[in-house]
All heavy atoms as an XYZ file, in Angstrom:
794
protein
N     -75.347     71.687    -57.867
C     -75.370     73.001    -58.480
C     -75.081     72.836    -59.966
O     -74.129     72.199    -60.354
C     -74.325     73.888    -57.823
C     -74.395     75.315    -58.268
S     -73.284     76.382    -57.324
C     -74.019     76.291    -55.729
N     -75.905     73.399    -60.807
C     -75.734     73.174    -62.238
C     -75.110     74.381    -62.924
O     -75.291     75.509    -62.509
C     -77.079     72.857    -62.887
O     -77.946     73.963    -62.803
N     -74.363     74.108    -63.978
C     -73.840     75.136    -64.851
C     -74.549     74.990    -66.178
O     -75.440     74.166    -66.328
N     -74.177     75.769    -67.161
C     -74.810     75.672    -68.463
C     -74.563     74.287    -69.053
O     -73.436     73.866    -69.213
C     -74.275     76.755    -69.380
N     -75.648     73.580    -69.359
C     -75.514     72.287    -70.004
C     -74.966     71.188    -69.109
O     -74.335     70.271    -69.603
N     -75.170     71.273    -67.795
C     -74.703     70.206    -66.911
C     -75.855     69.717    -66.047
O     -76.901     70.348    -65.949
C     -73.557     70.681    -65.997
O     -74.007     71.732    -65.172
C     -72.356     71.123    -66.808
N     -75.623     68.593    -65.410
C     -76.602     67.984    -64.531
C     -76.307     68.356    -63.083
O     -75.177     68.679    -62.739
C     -76.564     66.468    -64.693
C     -76.818     65.965    -66.109
C     -76.614     64.467    -66.176
C     -78.214     66.341    -66.576
N     -77.329     68.278    -62.243
C     -77.140     68.486    -60.803
C     -76.767     67.147    -60.184
O     -77.412     66.128    -60.464
C     -78.421     69.005    -60.156
C     -78.763     70.429    -60.571
O     -77.842     71.164    -60.977
O     -79.943     70.798    -60.488
N     -75.731     67.142    -59.346
C     -75.274     65.918    -58.692
C     -75.162     66.170    -57.199
O     -74.559     67.141    -56.773
C     -73.892     65.479    -59.254
C     -73.420     64.222    -58.561
C     -73.957     65.280    -60.756
N     -75.783     65.289    -56.408
C     -75.699     65.366    -54.949
C     -75.306     64.010    -54.402
O     -75.953     63.021    -54.754
C     -77.033     65.794    -54.345
C     -77.324     67.277    -54.541
C     -76.332     68.186    -53.842
O     -75.837     67.824    -52.755
O     -76.028     69.249    -54.386
N     -74.315     63.896    -53.566
C     -73.385     64.973    -53.219
C     -72.464     65.279    -54.404
O     -72.371     64.490    -55.342
C     -72.599     64.392    -52.051
C     -72.624     62.919    -52.269
C     -73.960     62.629    -52.917
N     -71.792     66.411    -54.351
C     -70.925     66.823    -55.454
C     -69.618     66.051    -55.490
O     -68.890     66.108    -56.477
C     -70.669     68.329    -55.391
C     -71.935     69.120    -55.635
C     -71.720     70.611    -55.589
O     -70.596     71.091    -55.456
N     -72.791     71.361    -55.690
N     -69.302     65.337    -54.417
C     -68.140     64.441    -54.386
C     -68.422     63.339    -53.376
O     -69.249     63.507    -52.483
C     -66.855     65.194    -54.032
O     -66.935     65.701    -52.721
N     -67.759     62.207    -53.550
C     -67.914     61.078    -52.631
C     -66.603     60.819    -51.923
O     -65.533     60.904    -52.536
C     -68.287     59.805    -53.391
C     -69.691     59.683    -53.941
C     -69.842     58.358    -54.680
C     -70.723     59.776    -52.836
N     -66.678     60.490    -50.637
C     -65.490     60.126    -49.870
C     -65.791     58.814    -49.155
O     -66.763     58.716    -48.407
C     -65.109     61.217    -48.840
C     -63.912     60.762    -48.015
C     -64.819     62.539    -49.535
N     -64.975     57.806    -49.429
C     -65.051     56.538    -48.710
C     -63.972     56.585    -47.631
O     -62.812     56.816    -47.934
C     -64.791     55.360    -49.660
C     -65.898     55.127    -50.648
C     -65.893     55.765    -51.882
C     -66.941     54.267    -50.353
C     -66.899     55.543    -52.799
C     -67.957     54.037    -51.269
C     -67.940     54.683    -52.492
N     -64.353     56.353    -46.385
C     -63.405     56.434    -45.263
C     -63.172     55.055    -44.660
O     -64.032     54.197    -44.710
C     -63.947     57.371    -44.193
C     -64.126     58.790    -44.691
C     -64.458     59.732    -43.537
N     -64.828     61.044    -44.013
C     -63.978     61.970    -44.433
N     -62.698     61.726    -44.446
N     -64.406     63.150    -44.838
N     -61.981     54.897    -44.060
C     -61.624     53.660    -43.357
C     -61.828     52.423    -44.226
O     -62.443     51.449    -43.808
C     -62.413     53.538    -42.048
C     -62.168     54.717    -41.141
O     -61.036     55.165    -40.970
N     -63.230     55.242    -40.565
N     -61.323     52.494    -45.443
C     -61.494     51.408    -46.408
C     -60.483     50.302    -46.139
O     -59.288     50.556    -46.036
C     -61.339     51.944    -47.851
C     -61.334     50.816    -48.857
C     -62.446     52.940    -48.157
N     -60.979     49.082    -46.022
C     -60.121     47.919    -45.844
C     -59.999     47.148    -47.146
O     -60.828     47.286    -48.053
N     -58.975     46.341    -47.227
C     -58.766     45.538    -48.428
C     -59.820     44.446    -48.538
O     -60.251     43.873    -47.532
C     -57.373     44.905    -48.406
C     -56.204     45.872    -48.557
C     -54.883     45.125    -48.434
C     -56.275     46.611    -49.878
N     -60.214     44.154    -49.780
C     -61.134     43.060    -50.114
C     -62.482     43.135    -49.393
O     -63.095     42.112    -49.112
C     -60.460     41.708    -49.858
C     -59.219     41.550    -50.707
O     -59.251     41.789    -51.910
N     -58.110     41.187    -50.084
N     -62.929     44.349    -49.113
C     -64.258     44.572    -48.544
C     -65.004     45.526    -49.466
O     -64.430     46.501    -49.950
C     -64.166     45.179    -47.147
C     -63.503     44.267    -46.130
C     -63.427     44.935    -44.767
O     -64.313     45.664    -44.366
N     -62.337     44.674    -44.053
N     -66.267     45.249    -49.714
C     -67.071     46.099    -50.594
C     -67.733     47.216    -49.786
O     -68.216     46.990    -48.678
C     -68.129     45.275    -51.298
N     -67.733     48.406    -50.345
C     -68.361     49.584    -49.748
C     -69.290     50.188    -50.788
O     -68.946     50.217    -51.976
C     -67.314     50.617    -49.335
C     -66.334     50.072    -48.326
C     -65.192     49.402    -48.739
C     -66.569     50.193    -46.966
C     -64.303     48.869    -47.818
C     -65.683     49.676    -46.037
C     -64.551     49.008    -46.473
O     -63.671     48.487    -45.553
N     -70.437     50.667    -50.356
C     -71.349     51.297    -51.309
C     -71.753     52.680    -50.822
O     -71.790     52.958    -49.619
C     -72.628     50.455    -51.538
O     -73.289     50.281    -50.302
C     -72.309     49.132    -52.176
N     -72.027     53.523    -51.793
C     -72.546     54.854    -51.556
C     -73.455     55.164    -52.737
O     -73.595     54.342    -53.646
C     -71.405     55.872    -51.448
O     -71.905     57.108    -50.988
N     -74.072     56.327    -52.732
C     -74.945     56.651    -53.855
C     -74.861     58.129    -54.209
O     -74.473     58.963    -53.389
C     -76.387     56.254    -53.560
O     -76.855     56.923    -52.421
N     -75.227     58.400    -55.451
C     -75.293     59.752    -56.000
C     -76.691     59.953    -56.555
O     -77.258     59.023    -57.142
C     -74.321     59.925    -57.168
C     -72.843     59.791    -56.925
C     -72.119     59.698    -58.262
C     -72.359     61.005    -56.156
N     -77.227     61.134    -56.416
C     -78.484     61.471    -57.075
C     -78.154     62.445    -58.202
O     -77.570     63.500    -57.968
C     -79.467     62.102    -56.094
S     -81.058     62.493    -56.862
N     -78.506     62.058    -59.412
C     -78.257     62.904    -60.581
C     -79.608     63.399    -61.081
O     -80.519     62.602    -61.325
C     -77.515     62.125    -61.678
C     -76.160     61.650    -61.146
C     -77.339     62.991    -62.928
C     -75.371     60.802    -62.129
N     -79.731     64.719    -61.226
C     -80.975     65.343    -61.666
C     -80.736     66.136    -62.945
O     -79.669     66.726    -63.128
C     -81.509     66.294    -60.594
O     -81.704     65.616    -59.379
N     -81.753     66.157    -63.784
C     -81.683     66.892    -65.042
C     -82.466     68.200    -64.919
O     -83.682     68.205    -65.004
C     -82.268     66.037    -66.180
C     -82.228     66.763    -67.510
O     -81.687     67.847    -67.620
N     -82.816     66.150    -68.525
N     -81.759     69.343    -64.738
C     -82.434     70.630    -64.652
C     -82.691     71.254    -66.032
O     -83.260     72.342    -66.126
C     -81.431     71.484    -63.866
C     -80.107     70.968    -64.341
C     -80.321     69.470    -64.515
N     -82.276     70.562    -67.078
C     -82.376     71.094    -68.436
C     -83.805     70.982    -68.957
O     -84.627     70.244    -68.421
C     -81.410     70.350    -69.353
C     -79.954     70.296    -68.869
C     -79.125     69.380    -69.758
C     -79.361     71.692    -68.823
N     -84.111     71.673    -70.026
C     -85.450     71.651    -70.616
C     -85.618     70.535    -71.636
O     -86.696     70.378    -72.199
C     -85.768     73.005    -71.276
O     -84.765     73.271    -72.260
C     -85.797     74.123    -70.252
N     -84.569     69.760    -71.878
C     -84.617     68.657    -72.840
C     -84.146     67.371    -72.159
O     -83.411     67.407    -71.171
C     -83.715     68.960    -74.033
N     -84.571     66.256    -72.696
C     -84.108     64.956    -72.201
C     -82.632     64.795    -72.534
O     -82.126     65.380    -73.497
C     -84.915     63.836    -72.841
N     -81.945     64.000    -71.717
C     -80.519     63.767    -71.949
C     -80.206     62.303    -71.657
O     -80.706     61.728    -70.696
C     -79.651     64.727    -71.092
C     -79.849     64.504    -69.619
C     -78.188     64.611    -71.439
N     -79.420     61.699    -72.540
C     -78.908     60.343    -72.334
C     -77.474     60.472    -71.859
O     -76.677     61.181    -72.479
C     -78.928     59.543    -73.647
C     -80.340     59.292    -74.143
O     -81.246     59.140    -73.307
O     -80.536     59.266    -75.375
N     -77.151     59.780    -70.764
C     -75.798     59.873    -70.220
C     -75.210     58.489    -70.007
O     -75.926     57.519    -69.783
C     -75.746     60.667    -68.893
C     -76.628     60.010    -67.811
C     -76.111     62.108    -69.115
C     -76.439     60.600    -66.427
N     -73.898     58.442    -70.088
C     -73.137     57.264    -69.711
C     -72.237     57.647    -68.559
O     -71.738     58.778    -68.496
N     -72.060     56.729    -67.614
C     -71.203     56.974    -66.460
C     -70.073     55.967    -66.468
O     -70.302     54.772    -66.694
C     -72.001     56.830    -65.160
C     -73.119     57.852    -65.003
C     -74.455     57.179    -65.188
C     -73.036     58.505    -63.657
N     -68.860     56.464    -66.225
C     -67.685     55.591    -66.248
C     -66.737     56.010    -65.132
O     -66.361     57.175    -65.029
C     -66.995     55.729    -67.604
C     -65.810     54.806    -67.809
C     -65.228     54.947    -69.223
N     -65.059     56.319    -69.650
C     -64.004     57.083    -69.388
N     -63.010     56.622    -68.670
N     -63.943     58.312    -69.852
N     -66.326     55.059    -64.283
C     -65.354     55.391    -63.236
C     -63.951     55.473    -63.827
O     -63.643     54.830    -64.836
C     -65.468     54.230    -62.256
C     -65.913     53.079    -63.102
C     -66.768     53.671    -64.190
N     -63.087     56.256    -63.184
C     -61.704     56.388    -63.662
C     -60.854     55.189    -63.276
O     -59.737     55.042    -63.757
C     -61.073     57.668    -63.114
O     -61.006     57.612    -61.694
N     -61.396     54.322    -62.399
C     -60.631     53.164    -61.958
C     -61.573     51.972    -61.851
O     -62.703     52.125    -61.368
C     -60.000     53.472    -60.594
C     -58.967     52.447    -60.213
O     -59.290     51.284    -60.019
N     -57.729     52.889    -60.093
N     -61.125     50.780    -62.263
C     -62.009     49.609    -62.235
C     -62.380     49.122    -60.834
O     -63.208     48.224    -60.703
C     -61.231     48.542    -63.009
C     -59.820     48.987    -62.998
C     -59.836     50.487    -62.885
N     -61.823     49.711    -59.791
C     -62.224     49.305    -58.438
C     -63.636     49.784    -58.095
O     -64.208     49.389    -57.099
C     -61.204     49.767    -57.397
C     -61.089     51.240    -57.227
C     -60.045     51.587    -56.152
N     -59.368     52.797    -56.518
C     -58.093     52.887    -56.827
N     -57.329     51.831    -56.804
N     -57.554     54.037    -57.158
N     -64.204     50.646    -58.961
C     -65.570     51.135    -58.765
C     -66.516     50.466    -59.765
O     -66.157     50.274    -60.919
C     -65.650     52.648    -58.988
C     -64.816     53.441    -58.039
C     -63.546     53.867    -58.397
C     -65.281     53.770    -56.778
C     -62.762     54.602    -57.524
C     -64.501     54.508    -55.892
C     -63.252     54.915    -56.276
O     -62.482     55.628    -55.411
N     -67.727     50.164    -59.316
C     -68.797     49.710    -60.189
C     -69.957     50.675    -60.029
O     -70.301     51.064    -58.898
C     -69.275     48.314    -59.812
C     -68.306     47.220    -60.165
C     -68.886     45.854    -59.797
O     -69.586     45.720    -58.796
N     -68.587     44.871    -60.607
N     -70.576     51.058    -61.143
C     -71.687     52.006    -61.123
C     -72.948     51.317    -61.632
O     -72.924     50.667    -62.681
C     -71.367     53.208    -62.016
C     -70.029     53.894    -61.749
C     -69.760     54.969    -62.782
C     -70.008     54.465    -60.350
N     -74.043     51.474    -60.887
C     -75.309     50.873    -61.283
C     -76.418     51.899    -61.140
O     -76.612     52.412    -60.039
C     -75.632     49.658    -60.385
O     -74.524     48.775    -60.371
C     -76.855     48.934    -60.875
N     -77.125     52.221    -62.209
C     -76.853     51.858    -63.591
C     -75.705     52.702    -64.142
O     -75.334     53.715    -63.548
C     -78.164     52.196    -64.305
C     -78.734     53.338    -63.504
C     -78.322     53.066    -62.078
N     -75.167     52.309    -65.294
C     -74.076     53.083    -65.889
C     -74.510     53.800    -67.170
O     -73.728     54.508    -67.777
C     -72.834     52.232    -66.126
C     -73.084     51.087    -67.082
O     -74.158     50.964    -67.670
N     -72.102     50.235    -67.238
N     -75.772     53.611    -67.570
C     -76.372     54.369    -68.676
C     -77.776     54.755    -68.255
O     -78.511     53.932    -67.714
C     -76.435     53.530    -69.952
C     -75.088     53.242    -70.541
C     -75.218     52.497    -71.842
C     -73.814     52.240    -72.390
N     -73.852     51.489    -73.616
N     -78.127     56.027    -68.501
C     -79.409     56.549    -68.037
C     -79.964     57.530    -69.059
O     -79.207     58.275    -69.679
C     -79.240     57.287    -66.682
C     -80.552     57.854    -66.194
C     -78.631     56.385    -65.634
N     -81.275     57.528    -69.198
C     -81.972     58.548    -69.974
C     -82.840     59.335    -68.998
O     -83.678     58.751    -68.305
C     -82.832     57.893    -71.049
O     -83.485     58.884    -71.809
N     -82.589     60.637    -68.899
C     -83.319     61.495    -67.960
C     -84.118     62.543    -68.724
O     -83.561     63.321    -69.496
C     -82.357     62.218    -67.018
C     -81.661     61.403    -65.946
C     -80.645     62.269    -65.214
C     -82.670     60.823    -64.977
N     -85.421     62.580    -68.482
C     -86.250     63.636    -69.039
C     -86.061     64.915    -68.250
O     -85.440     64.919    -67.180
N     -86.608     66.028    -68.720
C     -86.504     67.287    -67.986
C     -87.075     67.137    -66.575
O     -88.163     66.584    -66.393
C     -87.347     68.252    -68.810
C     -87.412     67.654    -70.169
C     -87.352     66.166    -69.963
N     -86.308     67.541    -65.571
C     -86.752     67.476    -64.191
C     -86.648     66.103    -63.537
O     -86.930     65.968    -62.358
N     -86.244     65.088    -64.269
C     -86.132     63.747    -63.697
C     -84.808     63.558    -62.968
O     -83.818     64.229    -63.255
C     -86.245     62.677    -64.779
C     -87.636     62.483    -65.308
C     -87.713     61.294    -66.256
O     -86.784     61.029    -67.017
N     -88.832     60.586    -66.212
N     -84.822     62.591    -62.025
C     -83.633     62.251    -61.241
C     -83.442     60.749    -61.237
O     -84.392     59.995    -61.453
C     -83.778     62.730    -59.798
O     -83.916     64.119    -59.742
N     -82.218     60.330    -60.937
C     -81.910     58.912    -60.784
C     -80.867     58.771    -59.682
O     -80.025     59.651    -59.496
C     -81.400     58.296    -62.108
C     -80.058     58.893    -62.529
C     -81.302     56.776    -62.006
N     -80.948     57.670    -58.936
C     -79.946     57.378    -57.923
C     -78.976     56.355    -58.503
O     -79.387     55.310    -59.013
C     -80.588     56.835    -56.629
C     -79.517     56.396    -55.637
C     -81.483     57.906    -56.003
N     -77.697     56.678    -58.451
C     -76.627     55.806    -58.945
C     -75.947     55.174    -57.735
O     -75.531     55.878    -56.817
C     -75.581     56.607    -59.760
C     -76.242     57.396    -60.896
C     -74.471     55.692    -60.261
C     -76.900     56.563    -61.961
N     -75.828     53.859    -57.747
C     -75.114     53.160    -56.687
C     -73.647     53.043    -57.082
O     -73.324     52.614    -58.199
C     -75.701     51.753    -56.463
O     -77.070     51.906    -56.088
C     -74.953     51.012    -55.364
N     -72.767     53.458    -56.193
C     -71.322     53.401    -56.416
C     -70.756     52.353    -55.461
O     -70.873     52.486    -54.249
C     -70.652     54.771    -56.157
C     -69.151     54.688    -56.413
C     -71.296     55.850    -57.014
N     -70.161     51.310    -56.020
C     -69.581     50.230    -55.212
C     -68.065     50.280    -55.346
O     -67.535     50.355    -56.454
C     -70.094     48.880    -55.705
C     -69.572     47.704    -54.909
C     -70.179     46.408    -55.456
N     -69.765     45.254    -54.698
C     -68.700     44.501    -54.993
N     -67.951     44.789    -56.033
N     -68.394     43.461    -54.245
N     -67.377     50.243    -54.216
C     -65.915     50.279    -54.178
C     -65.410     48.966    -53.599
O     -65.878     48.520    -52.552
C     -65.437     51.447    -53.313
C     -63.949     51.472    -52.938
C     -63.071     51.638    -54.173
C     -63.676     52.568    -51.925
N     -64.451     48.365    -54.282
C     -63.768     47.180    -53.777
C     -62.279     47.356    -54.060
O     -61.859     47.406    -55.215
C     -64.277     45.904    -54.447
C     -63.590     44.613    -53.999
C     -63.853     44.330    -52.529
C     -64.053     43.445    -54.849
N     -61.485     47.483    -52.993
C     -60.041     47.688    -53.137
C     -59.347     46.347    -52.910
O     -59.431     45.780    -51.824
C     -59.533     48.744    -52.120
C     -58.019     48.897    -52.227
C     -60.226     50.076    -52.342
N     -58.694     45.844    -53.942
C     -57.973     44.572    -53.845
C     -56.558     44.776    -53.317
O     -55.984     43.878    -52.704
C     -57.928     43.888    -55.207
N     -55.962     45.953    -53.572
C     -54.637     46.284    -53.050
C     -54.477     47.796    -53.083
O     -55.128     48.490    -53.857
C     -53.522     45.619    -53.851
C     -53.519     46.021    -55.295
N     -53.330     47.302    -55.736
C     -53.710     45.289    -56.427
C     -53.387     47.362    -57.053
N     -53.624     46.156    -57.499
N     -53.647     48.308    -52.203
C     -53.358     49.734    -52.202
C     -52.303     50.018    -53.260
O     -51.357     49.242    -53.415
C     -52.847     50.193    -50.839
C     -53.870     50.095    -49.737
C     -53.576     49.428    -48.559
C     -55.119     50.677    -49.864
C     -54.503     49.335    -47.532
C     -56.058     50.587    -48.851
C     -55.744     49.911    -47.696
O     -56.665     49.829    -46.693
N     -52.451     51.133    -53.999
C     -51.436     51.485    -55.010
C     -50.037     51.588    -54.402
O     -49.074     51.156    -54.975
C     -51.901     52.833    -55.546
C     -53.355     52.909    -55.208
C     -53.527     52.096    -53.958
N     -49.952     52.191    -53.226
C     -48.719     52.215    -52.424
C     -49.126     52.586    -51.005
O     -50.253     53.006    -50.763
C     -47.641     53.147    -53.013
C     -48.041     54.594    -53.002
O     -48.556     55.092    -52.015
N     -47.815     55.277    -54.103
N     -48.247     52.427    -50.073
C     -48.622     52.586    -48.667
C     -49.070     54.010    -48.327
O     -50.020     54.203    -47.589
C     -47.493     52.094    -47.726
C     -48.044     51.842    -46.320
C     -46.344     53.065    -47.683
C     -48.934     50.640    -46.225
N     -48.429     55.039    -48.908
C     -48.833     56.407    -48.575
C     -50.221     56.716    -49.141
O     -51.031     57.363    -48.479
C     -47.812     57.429    -49.062
O     -47.790     57.488    -50.467
N     -50.520     56.242    -50.352
C     -51.861     56.452    -50.902
C     -52.884     55.646    -50.123
O     -54.027     56.058    -49.964
C     -51.897     56.085    -52.382
C     -51.219     57.101    -53.256
C     -51.387     56.765    -54.718
C     -50.729     57.832    -55.576
N     -50.912     57.564    -56.999
N     -52.472     54.485    -49.647
C     -53.365     53.675    -48.830
C     -53.728     54.370    -47.538
O     -54.824     54.198    -47.016
N     -52.828     55.174    -47.010
C     -53.090     55.868    -45.750
C     -53.859     57.184    -45.950
O     -54.714     57.527    -45.164
C     -51.768     56.166    -45.034
C     -50.989     54.927    -44.643
S     -51.917     53.775    -43.617
C     -51.967     54.680    -42.090
N     -53.556     57.926    -47.018
C     -54.195     59.236    -47.192
C     -55.354     59.224    -48.174
O     -56.132     60.147    -48.228
C     -53.179     60.294    -47.602
C     -52.676     60.156    -49.017
C     -51.791     61.318    -49.405
C     -51.450     61.199    -50.885
N     -50.870     62.364    -51.422
N     -55.486     58.167    -48.962
C     -56.581     58.087    -49.928
C     -56.105     58.326    -51.343
O     -55.041     58.884    -51.582
N     -56.916     57.864    -52.266
C     -56.616     57.986    -53.691
C     -57.725     58.804    -54.330
O     -58.903     58.570    -54.074
C     -56.538     56.587    -54.346
C     -56.295     56.701    -55.838
C     -55.459     55.751    -53.690
N     -57.340     59.765    -55.149
C     -58.328     60.599    -55.819
C     -58.676     59.991    -57.170
O     -57.808     59.754    -57.997
C     -57.790     62.019    -55.987
C     -57.603     62.725    -54.665
C     -57.054     64.126    -54.820
O     -56.985     64.638    -55.954
O     -56.700     64.712    -53.790
N     -59.957     59.703    -57.349
C     -60.482     59.183    -58.603
C     -61.636     60.079    -59.025
O     -61.924     61.076    -58.374
C     -60.990     57.733    -58.411
C     -59.863     56.745    -58.165
O     -58.899     56.736    -58.945
O     -59.959     55.979    -57.194
N     -62.315     59.711    -60.093
C     -63.517     60.448    -60.476
C     -64.471     59.556    -61.260
O     -64.094     58.503    -61.753
C     -63.178     61.729    -61.260
C     -62.558     61.473    -62.595
N     -61.199     61.370    -62.765
C     -63.110     61.277    -63.819
C     -60.951     61.135    -64.045
N     -62.077     61.070    -64.697
N     -65.696     60.003    -61.305
C     -66.719     59.374    -62.133
C     -66.998     60.351    -63.258
O     -67.289     61.528    -63.030
C     -67.998     59.100    -61.320
C     -67.698     58.084    -60.225
C     -69.114     58.605    -62.248
C     -68.814     57.915    -59.224
N     -66.873     59.853    -64.469
C     -67.042     60.675    -65.664
C     -68.472     60.518    -66.178
O     -68.933     59.397    -66.396
C     -66.027     60.228    -66.720
C     -66.001     61.076    -67.937
N     -65.476     62.342    -67.932
C     -66.427     60.839    -69.193
C     -65.585     62.842    -69.153
N     -66.173     61.957    -69.930
N     -69.169     61.625    -66.322
C     -70.517     61.640    -66.897
C     -70.406     62.234    -68.293
O     -69.882     63.335    -68.462
C     -71.489     62.491    -66.054
C     -71.575     61.966    -64.627
C     -72.869     62.527    -66.706
C     -72.411     62.840    -63.713
N     -70.904     61.485    -69.275
C     -70.789     61.956    -70.657
C     -72.140     61.864    -71.358
O     -72.828     60.855    -71.269
C     -69.766     61.114    -71.412
C     -69.519     61.588    -72.827
C     -68.427     60.804    -73.498
C     -68.191     61.343    -74.887
N     -67.111     60.648    -75.572
N     -72.490     62.949    -72.022
C     -73.666     62.957    -72.886
C     -73.203     63.374    -74.276
O     -72.030     63.670    -74.489
C     -74.733     63.929    -72.372
O     -74.450     65.252    -72.778
N     -74.120     63.436    -75.174
C     -73.784     63.871    -76.532
C     -73.349     65.337    -76.558
O     -72.605     65.761    -77.427
C     -75.019     63.669    -77.397
C     -74.874     64.061    -78.806
C     -76.201     63.861    -79.488
N     -75.969     63.229    -80.765
C     -76.916     62.826    -81.565
N     -78.171     62.932    -81.203
N     -76.621     62.306    -82.716
N     -73.806     66.125    -75.567
C     -73.606     67.566    -75.591
C     -72.640     68.112    -74.549
O     -72.198     69.249    -74.654
C     -74.961     68.268    -75.423
C     -75.957     67.807    -76.452
C     -76.979     66.932    -76.107
C     -75.859     68.201    -77.774
C     -77.882     66.479    -77.051
C     -76.756     67.756    -78.731
C     -77.770     66.896    -78.361
O     -78.647     66.443    -79.310
N     -72.340     67.340    -73.516
C     -71.456     67.848    -72.471
C     -70.831     66.681    -71.718
O     -71.251     65.534    -71.850
C     -72.209     68.764    -71.485
C     -73.313     68.069    -70.743
C     -73.059     67.361    -69.576
C     -74.611     68.107    -71.215
C     -74.070     66.704    -68.904
C     -75.638     67.457    -70.548
C     -75.360     66.754    -69.389
N     -69.811     67.010    -70.920
C     -69.137     66.052    -70.040
C     -68.908     66.735    -68.701
O     -68.698     67.937    -68.652
C     -67.798     65.606    -70.623
C     -67.931     64.879    -71.945
C     -66.602     64.417    -72.512
O     -65.678     64.165    -71.720
O     -66.502     64.307    -73.744
N     -68.955     65.956    -67.625
C     -68.606     66.485    -66.315
C     -68.069     65.350    -65.456
O     -68.267     64.186    -65.760
C     -69.794     67.202    -65.665
C     -70.951     66.328    -65.248
C     -72.166     67.135    -64.809
O     -73.030     67.397    -65.642
N     -72.237     67.523    -63.560
N     -67.356     65.716    -64.393
C     -66.733     64.736    -63.493
C     -67.215     64.938    -62.068
O     -67.482     66.062    -61.639
C     -65.203     64.856    -63.513
C     -64.614     64.326    -64.790
O     -65.051     63.307    -65.319
N     -63.603     65.003    -65.294
N     -67.265     63.824    -61.339
C     -67.558     63.824    -59.913
C     -66.327     63.262    -59.224
O     -65.839     62.191    -59.601
C     -68.776     62.939    -59.596
C     -69.988     63.428    -60.383
C     -69.052     62.904    -58.111
C     -71.043     62.386    -60.565
N     -65.793     63.968    -58.244
C     -64.612     63.492    -57.520
C     -64.979     62.392    -56.532
O     -66.004     62.466    -55.866
C     -63.946     64.650    -56.769
C     -63.370     65.680    -57.715
O     -62.913     65.297    -58.805
O     -63.361     66.874    -57.350
N     -64.112     61.374    -56.466
C     -64.275     60.275    -55.524
C     -62.938     60.059    -54.850
O     -61.905     59.957    -55.521
C     -64.719     58.971    -56.233
C     -64.951     57.871    -55.232
C     -65.957     59.194    -57.091
N     -62.923     59.985    -53.505
C     -61.693     59.764    -52.749
C     -61.876     58.561    -51.851
O     -62.909     58.393    -51.247
C     -61.343     60.986    -51.886
O     -61.285     62.131    -52.715
C     -60.018     60.807    -51.192
């Protein structure tokens, strides 16, 4: 769902379940440009346990791209967060706007 000057992202948040230590998990996001102008974006995770491919994209009007999100947890921040999950986000930044995608 887009707001003024934002991109459409599906799903609007990512949840990784039953995550074990030192195992890689992947998911994906589809980012679409509903705007009437092209937009260059950079994507950055809030935590280095995530890798995003690609992490820079140029989208023309109406174009979409699939972003691969890879999670690798080397250690749990603490036992309670390890059991209930950790809230992170993926930051999308362009010259004209910024938005976040929640990742748990």
